[in-house]
Residue, then its C-alpha position, 0 to 999 in steps of 0.5 A: m475456518q479459512k480465516y484461520m488457516i491463512k493466519k497459520n500458514i502466515f505465521s508458520i512461514f514466518q517462524w521459518t525465516n526466523i528459524k533459517s536466518e538463526l541458523q545461518k548465523r549458527s553457521q557462520l559462528y561456527m565456521i568462524c570458531m573452527l577457523m580461530t581453532f585451525f589457526v591456534v593448531f596452527m601457532l602452536g604447531f609452529f612455534t612448537n617446530l621452532f623451538a624445537n629446532q632451536s634446541i636440536g641446534d644449541h645441543r649440537v653446538n653445545a656437543s660440537m664444543h664438547w668435543n672441541e673442548e676434550p683435546m684440551l682438557e687432554k692436553d691439560f691432564s697430561t701436563i699437570d700429570n707430568q708436573e706431579i711427576q716431576k715434583t715427586s721424583l724431585a721430593i724422592e731424591s731431596e729424601i735419599d739426599i737426605e737420609p744418610e743425614i738423618q740415619a748420621k743424626i739417628e745413629e749419633k741420638d742412639t750413642t748419647k742415650k746408650s752413653k747416659i744409659e751405662e752412666k746411670v748403670e755405673k751411679s745404680e751399681v756404685s750408690s747399690k753398693k752401701e757401706p756397712i752399717y755395722e762393723l764385724t770381725d770374722k767371728d762375729l760374721e761367721a756366727l751371725y751366717r750360721i744362726v740366720e741359716a739355722e733359723a730361717t732355714q724356711e724363711d724367705i729373704i726377708g724372714r732370713i734379714l728379719i733374723a739379723n734385725v734382730v741379733f743386731n737390735r739386741v747388741r744395740s740394746d743395754g739388756f744383752p751382750d755387745t757384739v753379735y757373736d756373743v749376742i748369739h752365743q748368750k745362754m741363760n739359766g743355763r740355756a742358750q737364747f737360740s735353739p740352733i745353740d742347744d740342738e746343735r743345728y747351728f754347727k751344721v748347717t750349710i751358709s746359703e747365698k740367700t743367708k749371705e745375701a740377707v746379712q749384707r743387707a741387714l749389714e747395709g741397714e735394711d730393717h724390717s724388724n719394728g725393733a723386735l728383740f725375740f721371736v719365735a716359730r708358734s708352730m715349733a716351741s712349746q707351749k710353756a715358752v710360746s706362754w711365756f712370749d704371750r704372757n710378757l712381751t709384745k708382738v709388733k710382726e708377723h713374717g713366715i713361720h715367725e713371731f717377733f716381740s719387743y718389751 
């Protein structure tokens, strides 16, 4: 029993010695780690302050340079503004000087254009005054005015020209008299070829300016008749007369209240 206790104590002392030495090693290691940590933290702080001071210094230098450059920029801008103002004023003055010349050229062009336009108008007026293609006596012309007015009282200018066209077509045709007056006053089987002769409207009408214009245009060659030699107002003629037109003639045109026929 005593031997065993001695061995146990010996073992405990040995074990304690090992533990103590182990603790010392670890404490030394901890101290080294702490010192290294402090060193690293110190170095980080040092470099951080160093970089911070350097950036502040650069900022101050840039700021001072900026403040030093601003007056130069202001001078440059003022110089540029003055130059632009001078150029603008010179351009305005030159435009003012040129303006009378431009105005004179414009007026010259306007005058030239006006003279050309007036010349064209004169030419058109001369060309519009065509020579009549038919030569009528005063008797023929009076008869033509009256028959156009009587037959086309309700018609427009084209309707009136058409009546004159039919008269001229008959003058040129072999089956009718050779003058305007004779065509208008022709009678067959005791009846006039134009109803206003029989009912005497021909003798009572007042000749209008529209009729005179229509006759003049027909005399100058305006023709819308398609060669028609006859015409009838279906709504105003008898059924017998209308039937004769439909059976014996060919309708070539219709305008207003009149239908126009030929052989």
